[in-house]
N, CA, C and O atoms as a Tinker XYZ file with bonds, in Angstrom:
   384  protein
     1  N     11.240000   39.185000   -5.643000    73     2
     2  CA    11.325000   39.218000   -4.185000    64     1     3
     3  C     10.561000   40.425000   -3.654000    63     2     4     5
     4  O     10.726000   41.541000   -4.148000    81     3
     5  N      9.755000   40.202000   -2.684000    73     3     6
     6  CA     8.964000   41.290000   -2.102000    64     5     7
     7  C      9.866000   42.238000   -1.319000    63     6     8     9
     8  O     10.796000   41.814000   -0.632000    81     7
     9  N      9.574000   43.512000   -1.437000    73     7    10
    10  CA    10.347000   44.492000   -0.686000    64     9    11
    11  C      9.604000   44.806000    0.603000    63    10    12    13
    12  O      8.544000   45.432000    0.591000    81    11
    13  N     10.175000   44.366000    1.704000    73    11    14
    14  CA     9.514000   44.467000    3.007000    64    13    15
    15  C      9.154000   45.907000    3.359000    63    14    16    17
    16  O      8.095000   46.161000    3.932000    81    15
    17  N     10.031000   46.850000    3.020000    73    15    18
    18  CA     9.799000   48.245000    3.411000    64    17    19
    19  C      8.549000   48.841000    2.747000    63    18    20    21
    20  O      7.968000   49.793000    3.268000    81    19
    21  N      8.139000   48.290000    1.611000    73    19    22
    22  CA     6.969000   48.828000    0.901000    64    21    23
    23  C      5.662000   48.135000    1.287000    63    22    24    25
    24  O      4.585000   48.571000    0.882000    81    23
    25  N      5.756000   47.053000    2.071000    73    23    26
    26  CA     4.557000   46.307000    2.460000    64    25    27
    27  C      3.890000   46.925000    3.682000    63    26    28    29
    28  O      4.550000   47.534000    4.524000    81    27
    29  N      2.561000   46.757000    3.767000    73    27    30
    30  CA     1.817000   47.218000    4.931000    64    29    31
    31  C      1.917000   46.160000    6.034000    63    30    32    33
    32  O      1.972000   44.961000    5.760000    81    31
    33  N      1.939000   46.624000    7.272000    73    31    34
    34  CA     2.013000   45.714000    8.415000    64    33    35
    35  C      0.763000   44.843000    8.515000    63    34    36    37
    36  O     -0.359000   45.319000    8.343000    81    35
    37  N      0.979000   43.558000    8.798000    73    35    38
    38  CA    -0.086000   42.596000    9.092000    64    37    39
    39  C     -1.137000   42.476000    7.992000    63    38    40    41
    40  O     -2.304000   42.205000    8.275000    81    39
    41  N     -0.726000   42.677000    6.729000    73    39    42
    42  CA    -1.634000   42.508000    5.592000    64    41    43
    43  C     -1.138000   41.329000    4.758000    63    42    44    45
    44  O     -0.039000   41.365000    4.206000    81    43
    45  N     -1.958000   40.293000    4.675000    73    43    46
    46  CA    -1.580000   39.060000    3.993000    64    45    47
    47  C     -1.703000   39.229000    2.481000    63    46    48    49
    48  O     -2.711000   39.730000    1.984000    81    47
    49  N     -0.673000   38.808000    1.758000    73    47    50
    50  CA    -0.677000   38.841000    0.292000    64    49    51
    51  C     -0.161000   37.493000   -0.229000    63    50    52    53
    52  O      0.366000   36.690000    0.540000    81    51
    53  N     -0.313000   37.252000   -1.522000    73    51    54
    54  CA     0.201000   36.021000   -2.129000    64    53    55
    55  C      1.722000   36.002000   -2.008000    63    54    56    57
    56  O      2.380000   37.032000   -2.149000    81    55
    57  N      2.266000   34.821000   -1.746000    73    55    58
    58  CA     3.713000   34.694000   -1.562000    64    57    59
    59  C      4.454000   34.624000   -2.887000    63    58    60    61
    60  O      3.930000   34.125000   -3.883000    81    59
    61  N      5.673000   35.129000   -2.884000    73    59    62
    62  CA     6.527000   35.012000   -4.064000    64    61    63
    63  C      7.555000   33.903000   -3.872000    63    62    64    65
    64  O      8.417000   33.708000   -4.728000    81    63
    65  N      7.476000   33.185000   -2.774000    73    63    66
    66  CA     8.409000   32.096000   -2.485000    64    65    67
    67  C      7.835000   30.783000   -3.014000    63    66    68    69
    68  O      6.652000   30.494000   -2.835000    81    67
    69  N      8.680000   30.001000   -3.660000    73    67    70
    70  CA     8.259000   28.710000   -4.204000    64    69    71
    71  C      7.728000   27.810000   -3.088000    63    70    72    73
    72  O      8.349000   27.677000   -2.033000    81    71
    73  N      6.586000   27.205000   -3.335000    73    71    74
    74  CA     6.034000   26.260000   -2.378000    64    73    75
    75  C      5.219000   26.868000   -1.254000    63    74    76    77
    76  O      4.728000   26.138000   -0.393000    81    75
    77  N      5.060000   28.186000   -1.236000    73    75    78
    78  CA     4.276000   28.834000   -0.181000    64    77    79
    79  C      3.089000   29.585000   -0.791000    63    78    80    81
    80  O      3.192000   30.137000   -1.887000    81    79
    81  N      1.954000   29.599000   -0.067000    73    79    82
    82  CA     0.746000   30.248000   -0.561000    64    81    83
    83  C      0.695000   31.737000   -0.244000    63    82    84    85
    84  O      0.360000   32.544000   -1.111000    81    83
    85  N      1.019000   32.103000    0.976000    73    83    86
    86  CA     0.830000   33.481000    1.436000    64    85    87
    87  C      2.076000   34.011000    2.122000    63    86    88    89
    88  O      2.949000   33.251000    2.542000    81    87
    89  N      2.139000   35.340000    2.228000    73    87    90
    90  CA     3.195000   35.970000    3.023000    64    89    91
    91  C      2.607000   37.215000    3.675000    63    90    92    93
    92  O      1.595000   37.758000    3.231000    81    91
    93  N      3.270000   37.646000    4.739000    73    91    94
    94  CA     2.803000   38.804000    5.483000    64    93    95
    95  C      4.000000   39.490000    6.126000    63    94    96    97
    96  O      4.948000   38.837000    6.563000    81    95
    97  N      3.941000   40.807000    6.177000    73    95    98
    98  CA     4.938000   41.557000    6.952000    64    97    99
    99  C      4.327000   41.676000    8.341000    63    98   100   101
   100  O      3.445000   42.501000    8.576000    81    99
   101  N      4.803000   40.850000    9.246000    73    99   102
   102  CA     4.248000   40.814000   10.598000    64   101   103
   103  C      4.914000   41.876000   11.455000    63   102   104   105
   104  O      6.140000   41.947000   11.538000    81   103
   105  N      4.095000   42.697000   12.088000    73   103   106
   106  CA     4.593000   43.757000   12.962000    64   105   107
   107  C      3.999000   43.575000   14.348000    63   106   108   109
   108  O      2.785000   43.446000   14.503000    81   107
   109  N      4.868000   43.567000   15.356000    73   107   110
   110  CA     4.420000   43.433000   16.739000    64   109   111
   111  C      5.388000   44.237000   17.604000    63   110   112   113
   112  O      6.580000   43.936000   17.654000    81   111
   113  N      4.881000   45.241000   18.270000    73   111   114
   114  CA     5.750000   46.126000   19.047000    64   113   115
   115  C      6.678000   46.854000   18.094000    63   114   116   117
   116  O      6.215000   47.466000   17.132000    81   115
   117  N      7.969000   46.801000   18.340000    73   115   118
   118  CA     8.927000   47.466000   17.457000    64   117   119
   119  C      9.552000   46.486000   16.466000    63   118   120   121
   120  O     10.405000   46.872000   15.667000    81   119
   121  N      9.128000   45.211000   16.514000    73   119   122
   122  CA     9.693000   44.193000   15.634000    64   121   123
   123  C      8.846000   44.028000   14.381000    63   122   124   125
   124  O      7.623000   44.161000   14.422000    81   123
   125  N      9.511000   43.736000   13.265000    73   123   126
   126  CA     8.795000   43.362000   12.060000    64   125   127
   127  C      9.563000   42.255000   11.345000    63   126   128   129
   128  O     10.792000   42.202000   11.379000    81   127
   129  N      8.798000   41.370000   10.694000    73   127   130
   130  CA     9.394000   40.177000   10.118000    64   129   131
   131  C      8.563000   39.750000    8.911000    63   130   132   133
   132  O      7.335000   39.833000    8.948000    81   131
   133  N      9.215000   39.295000    7.847000    73   131   134
   134  CA     8.512000   38.805000    6.671000    64   133   135
   135  C      8.302000   37.300000    6.841000    63   134   136   137
   136  O      9.264000   36.545000    6.989000    81   135
   137  N      7.042000   36.872000    6.820000    73   135   138
   138  CA     6.714000   35.476000    7.075000    64   137   139
   139  C      5.973000   34.885000    5.881000    63   138   140   141
   140  O      5.004000   35.468000    5.394000    81   139
   141  N      6.432000   33.723000    5.411000    73   139   142
   142  CA     5.762000   32.979000    4.347000    64   141   143
   143  C      5.110000   31.775000    5.002000    63   142   144   145
   144  O      5.724000   31.120000    5.844000    81   143
   145  N      3.856000   31.473000    4.621000    73   143   146
   146  CA     3.171000   30.336000    5.242000    64   145   147
   147  C      2.199000   29.685000    4.276000    63   146   148   149
   148  O      1.803000   30.290000    3.280000    81   147
   149  N      1.817000   28.458000    4.569000    73   147   150
   150  CA     0.877000   27.704000    3.753000    64   149   151
   151  C      1.587000   26.899000    2.679000    63   150   152   153
   152  O      2.230000   27.471000    1.799000    81   151
   153  N      1.475000   25.572000    2.742000    73   151   154
   154  CA     2.104000   24.720000    1.734000    64   153   155
   155  C      1.260000   24.723000    0.473000    63   154   156   157
   156  O      0.051000   24.502000    0.532000    81   155
   157  N      1.892000   24.973000   -0.672000    73   155   158
   158  CA     1.167000   25.108000   -1.932000    64   157   159
   159  C      0.630000   23.800000   -2.480000    63   158   160   161
   160  O     -0.456000   23.788000   -3.059000    81   159
   161  N      1.341000   22.714000   -2.320000    73   159   162
   162  CA     0.967000   21.469000   -2.975000    64   161   163
   163  C     -0.206000   20.719000   -2.395000    63   162   164   165
   164  O     -0.551000   19.653000   -2.904000    81   163
   165  N     -0.833000   21.224000   -1.360000    73   163   166
   166  CA    -1.882000   20.463000   -0.689000    64   165   167
   167  C     -3.295000   20.776000   -1.145000    63   166   168   169
   168  O     -4.249000   20.357000   -0.488000    81   167
   169  N     -3.464000   21.483000   -2.227000    73   167   170
   170  CA    -4.806000   21.725000   -2.744000    64   169   171
   171  C     -5.623000   22.622000   -1.830000    63   170   172   173
   172  O     -5.082000   23.508000   -1.168000    81   171
   173  N     -6.936000   22.387000   -1.799000    73   171   174
   174  CA    -7.845000   23.277000   -1.081000    64   173   175
   175  C     -8.707000   22.523000   -0.090000    63   174   176   177
   176  O     -9.889000   22.835000    0.057000    81   175
   177  N     -8.151000   21.547000    0.586000    73   175   178
   178  CA    -8.954000   20.772000    1.524000    64   177   179
   179  C     -9.073000   21.492000    2.859000    63   178   180   181
   180  O     -8.383000   21.156000    3.821000    81   179
   181  N     -9.963000   22.496000    2.908000    73   179   182
   182  CA   -10.215000   23.209000    4.149000    64   181   183
   183  C    -11.572000   22.789000    4.707000    63   182   184   185
   184  O    -12.325000   23.615000    5.223000    81   183
   185  N    -11.877000   21.494000    4.598000    73   183   186
   186  CA   -13.143000   20.972000    5.095000    64   185   187
   187  C    -13.185000   21.094000    6.620000    63   186   188   189
   188  O    -12.164000   21.351000    7.259000    81   187
   189  N    -14.352000   20.911000    7.184000    73   187   190
   190  CA   -14.510000   21.026000    8.637000    64   189   191
   191  C    -13.601000   20.049000    9.372000    63   190   192   193
   192  O    -12.999000   20.400000   10.387000    81   191
   193  N    -13.501000   18.820000    8.862000    73   191   194
   194  CA   -12.662000   17.812000    9.513000    64   193   195
   195  C    -11.184000   18.179000    9.401000    63   194   196   197
   196  O    -10.434000   18.041000   10.368000    81   195
   197  N    -10.766000   18.645000    8.229000    73   195   198
   198  CA    -9.367000   19.039000    8.028000    64   197   199
   199  C     -9.034000   20.245000    8.897000    63   198   200   201
   200  O     -7.948000   20.324000    9.471000    81   199
   201  N     -9.975000   21.186000    8.992000    73   199   202
   202  CA    -9.796000   22.389000    9.803000    64   201   203
   203  C     -9.629000   22.025000   11.282000    63   202   204   205
   204  O     -8.756000   22.560000   11.965000    81   203
   205  N    -10.461000   21.128000   11.758000    73   203   206
   206  CA   -10.409000   20.706000   13.161000    64   205   207
   207  C     -9.075000   20.018000   13.465000    63   206   208   209
   208  O     -8.454000   20.285000   14.493000    81   207
   209  N     -8.640000   19.130000   12.564000    73   207   210
   210  CA    -7.369000   18.417000   12.750000    64   209   211
   211  C     -6.195000   19.379000   12.750000    63   210   212   213
   212  O     -5.305000   19.277000   13.594000    81   211
   213  N     -6.188000   20.319000   11.799000    73   211   214
   214  CA    -5.091000   21.282000   11.704000    64   213   215
   215  C     -5.006000   22.119000   12.980000    63   214   216   217
   216  O     -3.928000   22.296000   13.548000    81   215
   217  N     -6.157000   22.632000   13.421000    73   215   218
   218  CA    -6.172000   23.493000   14.612000    64   217   219
   219  C     -5.710000   22.753000   15.860000    63   218   220   221
   220  O     -5.037000   23.338000   16.709000    81   219
   221  N     -6.058000   21.480000   15.984000    73   219   222
   222  CA    -5.608000   20.688000   17.133000    64   221   223
   223  C     -4.118000   20.400000   17.030000    63   222   224   225
   224  O     -3.384000   20.529000   18.010000    81   223
   225  N     -3.677000   20.009000   15.840000    73   223   226
   226  CA    -2.278000   19.642000   15.628000    64   225   227
   227  C     -1.335000   20.810000   15.847000    63   226   228   229
   228  O     -0.231000   20.635000   16.364000    81   227
   229  N     -1.768000   22.008000   15.455000    73   227   230
   230  CA    -0.911000   23.193000   15.569000    64   229   231
   231  C     -1.220000   24.047000   16.796000    63   230   232   233
   232  O     -0.643000   25.121000   16.972000    81   231
   233  N     -2.131000   23.568000   17.642000    73   231   234
   234  CA    -2.501000   24.280000   18.876000    64   233   235
   235  C     -2.831000   25.742000   18.583000    63   234   236   237
   236  O     -2.255000   26.657000   19.172000    81   235
   237  N     -3.769000   25.939000   17.661000    73   235   238
   238  CA    -4.134000   27.282000   17.211000    64   237   239
   239  C     -4.662000   28.175000   18.335000    63   238   240   241
   240  O     -4.531000   29.397000   18.269000    81   239
   241  N     -5.249000   27.581000   19.351000    73   239   242
   242  CA    -5.785000   28.391000   20.451000    64   241   243
   243  C     -4.690000   29.060000   21.277000    63   242   244   245
   244  O     -4.977000   29.990000   22.031000    81   243
   245  N     -3.442000   28.608000   21.153000    73   243   246
   246  CA    -2.342000   29.230000   21.908000    64   245   247
   247  C     -1.432000   30.088000   21.023000    63   246   248   249
   248  O     -0.452000   30.648000   21.514000    81   247
   249  N     -1.740000   30.199000   19.735000    73   247   250
   250  CA    -0.894000   30.975000   18.809000    64   249   251
   251  C     -1.179000   32.467000   18.991000    63   250   252   253
   252  O     -2.150000   32.987000   18.441000    81   251
   253  N     -0.343000   33.147000   19.751000    73   251   254
   254  CA    -0.585000   34.562000   20.083000    64   253   255
   255  C      0.375000   35.525000   19.391000    63   254   256   257
   256  O      0.007000   36.671000   19.137000    81   255
   257  N      1.597000   35.090000   19.078000    73   255   258
   258  CA     2.593000   35.999000   18.506000    64   257   259
   259  C      2.410000   36.162000   17.004000    63   258   260   261
   260  O      2.400000   35.181000   16.261000    81   259
   261  N      2.265000   37.407000   16.564000    73   259   262
   262  CA     2.110000   37.694000   15.142000    64   261   263
   263  C      3.394000   37.431000   14.366000    63   262   264   265
   264  O      3.389000   37.452000   13.136000    81   263
   265  N      4.487000   37.183000   15.071000    73   263   266
   266  CA     5.774000   36.962000   14.408000    64   265   267
   267  C      6.018000   35.493000   14.063000    63   266   268   269
   268  O      7.146000   35.115000   13.747000    81   267
   269  N      4.960000   34.649000   14.121000    73   267   270
   270  CA     5.110000   33.230000   13.790000    64   269   271
   271  C      4.209000   32.846000   12.618000    63   270   272   273
   272  O      3.123000   33.397000   12.445000    81   271
   273  N      4.680000   31.892000   11.820000    73   271   274
   274  CA     3.885000   31.380000   10.705000    64   273   275
   275  C      2.642000   30.651000   11.233000    63   274   276   277
   276  O      1.591000   30.664000   10.592000    81   275
   277  N      2.769000   30.019000   12.398000    73   275   278
   278  CA     1.640000   29.294000   12.998000    64   277   279
   279  C      0.459000   30.233000   13.235000    63   278   280   281
   280  O     -0.683000   29.893000   12.926000    81   279
   281  N      0.739000   31.415000   13.782000    73   279   282
   282  CA    -0.312000   32.399000   14.046000    64   281   283
   283  C     -1.060000   32.734000   12.753000    63   282   284   285
   284  O     -2.290000   32.736000   12.729000    81   283
   285  N     -0.319000   33.016000   11.683000    73   283   286
   286  CA    -0.938000   33.439000   10.425000    64   285   287
   287  C     -1.659000   32.305000    9.719000    63   286   288   289
   288  O     -2.707000   32.527000    9.112000    81   287
   289  N     -1.119000   31.094000    9.786000    73   287   290
   290  CA    -1.797000   29.947000    9.177000    64   289   291
   291  C     -3.128000   29.703000    9.890000    63   290   292   293
   292  O     -4.148000   29.447000    9.251000    81   291
   293  N     -3.102000   29.784000   11.214000    73   291   294
   294  CA    -4.332000   29.588000   11.998000    64   293   295
   295  C     -5.337000   30.700000   11.735000    63   294   296   297
   296  O     -6.527000   30.434000   11.568000    81   295
   297  N     -4.873000   31.933000   11.697000    73   295   298
   298  CA    -5.757000   33.094000   11.573000    64   297   299
   299  C     -6.271000   33.289000   10.153000    63   298   300   301
   300  O     -7.436000   33.633000    9.952000    81   299
   301  N     -5.404000   33.070000    9.169000    73   299   302
   302  CA    -5.763000   33.401000    7.800000    64   301   303
   303  C     -6.237000   32.193000    6.992000    63   302   304   305
   304  O     -7.315000   32.243000    6.400000    81   303
   305  N     -5.475000   31.137000    6.954000    73   303   306
   306  CA    -5.825000   29.994000    6.108000    64   305   307
   307  C     -6.899000   29.110000    6.715000    63   306   308   309
   308  O     -7.786000   28.637000    6.005000    81   307
   309  N     -6.832000   28.882000    8.023000    73   307   310
   310  CA    -7.694000   27.885000    8.651000    64   309   311
   311  C     -8.784000   28.481000    9.524000    63   310   312   313
   312  O     -9.502000   27.734000   10.189000    81   311
   313  N     -8.934000   29.793000    9.545000    73   311   314
   314  CA   -10.002000   30.427000   10.333000    64   313   315
   315  C    -11.328000   30.276000    9.594000    63   314   316   317
   316  O    -11.351000   29.903000    8.420000    81   315
   317  N    -12.407000   30.559000   10.267000    73   315   318
   318  CA   -13.703000   30.541000    9.612000    64   317   319
   319  C    -14.361000   29.178000    9.659000    63   318   320   321
   320  O    -13.853000   28.254000   10.295000    81   319
   321  N    -15.482000   29.057000    8.992000    73   319   322
   322  CA   -16.213000   27.786000    9.015000    64   321   323
   323  C    -15.773000   26.900000    7.858000    63   322   324   325
   324  O    -14.583000   26.595000    7.770000    81   323
   325  N    -16.625000   26.485000    7.002000    73   323   326
   326  CA   -16.388000   25.485000    5.977000    64   325   327
   327  C    -15.234000   25.698000    5.049000    63   326   328   329
   328  O    -14.108000   25.937000    5.485000    81   327
   329  N    -15.500000   25.615000    3.792000    73   327   330
   330  CA   -14.458000   25.674000    2.799000    64   329   331
   331  C    -14.672000   24.540000    1.836000    63   330   332   333
   332  O    -15.724000   23.902000    1.852000    81   331
   333  N    -13.718000   24.283000    1.018000    73   331   334
   334  CA   -13.843000   23.254000    0.008000    64   333   335
   335  C    -13.744000   21.870000    0.620000    63   334   336   337
   336  O    -13.020000   21.658000    1.593000    81   335
   337  N    -14.475000   20.934000    0.046000    73   335   338
   338  CA   -14.355000   19.549000    0.474000    64   337   339
   339  C    -13.582000   18.764000   -0.578000    63   338   340   341
   340  O    -13.509000   17.536000   -0.522000    81   339
   341  N    -13.010000   19.479000   -1.531000    73   339   342
   342  CA   -12.207000   18.856000   -2.578000    64   341   343
   343  C    -10.994000   18.186000   -1.939000    63   342   344   345
   344  O    -10.330000   18.783000   -1.092000    81   343
   345  N    -10.706000   16.971000   -2.333000    73   343   346
   346  CA    -9.595000   16.257000   -1.713000    64   345   347
   347  C     -8.252000   16.733000   -2.245000    63   346   348   349
   348  O     -8.175000   17.386000   -3.286000    81   347
   349  N     -7.205000   16.400000   -1.520000    73   347   350
   350  CA    -5.852000   16.773000   -1.906000    64   349   351
   351  C     -5.463000   16.065000   -3.200000    63   350   352   353
   352  O     -6.036000   15.029000   -3.538000    81   351
   353  N     -4.496000   16.616000   -3.922000    73   351   354
   354  CA    -4.035000   15.954000   -5.149000    64   353   355
   355  C     -3.524000   14.546000   -4.838000    63   354   356   357
   356  O     -3.028000   14.283000   -3.742000    81   355
   357  N     -3.653000   13.643000   -5.818000    73   355   358
   358  CA    -3.296000   12.229000   -5.617000    64   357   359
   359  C     -1.863000   12.047000   -5.141000    63   358   360   361
   360  O     -1.599000   11.163000   -4.326000    81   359
   361  N     -0.934000   12.858000   -5.626000    73   359   362
   362  CA     0.462000   12.694000   -5.236000    64   361   363
   363  C      0.754000   13.178000   -3.826000    63   362   364   365
   364  O      1.868000   12.987000   -3.340000    81   363
   365  N     -0.206000   13.797000   -3.154000    73   363   366
   366  CA    -0.006000   14.308000   -1.790000    64   365   367
   367  C     -0.755000   13.490000   -0.744000    63   366   368   369
   368  O     -0.615000   13.748000    0.451000    81   367
   369  N     -1.538000   12.521000   -1.165000    73   367   370
   370  CA    -2.276000   11.738000   -0.181000    64   369   371
   371  C     -1.379000   10.693000    0.442000    63   370   372   373
   372  O     -0.505000   10.134000   -0.221000    81   371
   373  N     -1.597000   10.430000    1.725000    73   371   374
   374  CA    -0.756000    9.488000    2.457000    64   373   375
   375  C     -0.855000    8.072000    1.936000    63   374   376   377
   376  O     -1.910000    7.655000    1.457000    81   375
   377  N      0.214000    7.342000    2.023000    73   375   378
   378  CA     0.240000    5.931000    1.607000    64   377   379
   379  C      0.004000    5.075000    2.851000    63   378   380   381
   380  O      0.832000    5.059000    3.761000    81   379
   381  N     -1.107000    4.374000    2.890000    73   379   382
   382  CA    -1.430000    3.565000    4.069000    64   381   383
   383  C     -1.357000    2.097000    3.759000    63   382   384
   384  O     -1.599000    1.268000    4.636000    81   383
């Protein structure tokens, strides 16, 4: 378990929680909070199309509070341009 008091504010590190990719000690004003974000089982599909869908679905343009997982997922995992076009693992793809 990560010790919050020893972590630096607003610095993203690998998560120690099962099923999560990243964690951050979010500090805003006098508040601080340990936030885990990013689903581990979804592979590395950060393609342009996946990025656009995620940002629209999570309304990334309105994510302003550093104390939310949405803010960090938008800023850290889904920010930037391209990324991998590798598809998600077979057991995670939708059944249509």
